[in-house]
C-alpha positions, 0 to 999 in steps of 0.5 A, a space after each residue: 041432769 048431768 050424766 056420770 061416766 064410769 071410770 072406764 068411760 072417763 079413761 077412754 074419753 081422756 085417751 081419745 082427747 090425746 094431743 088436745 090436752 098435752 102441751 104444745 111442742 116447743 118451737 125450734 130455735 131460730 137465729 136471725 142472721 140479717 134482715 132486708 127490707 121487702 120494699 127494696 128495689 131488688 126485692 128479695 135478691 139481696 136476702 137470697 144472695 146473703 143466704 147463698 153466701 152463708 151456705 157457701 160458708 157452711 151455714 144452713 141459712 134460708 130466707 123467710 118473709 116476716 109479714 109483721 116487719 115487712 122484711 126478708 129475714 135470713 135465718 138458721 134453724 135448729 141446732 145450727 142456730 145455737 152455733 151461729 149467733 144470738 137467737 132473736 125473737 122466734 118466727 112463726 113456723 110455716 109449712 114446708 114445701 116448694 119455695 113460693 117465688 119459684 115457678 116451673 118453666 116448661 
């Protein structure tokens, strides 16, 4: 026997589900400015150097690792991406936080 919910119970149940039933938030637009192979002898340095040069020119570029293509990508996110070239395939979002390659020096 399937229990039937009253209208109030059904509304409370639907309200409690909240974000589960809503559409996922759109991913921010990103532009890939340049790609550097991860297997290069200098590793991520060429990508970091390119991103630093872009930042000196006023472009808010940053470096991310694309595991699928095994390369370092220099990207621009958000509304700044619309001003700096064509948007290529979107990258998966990653949590914000300290840079993975930097270590604290005591």
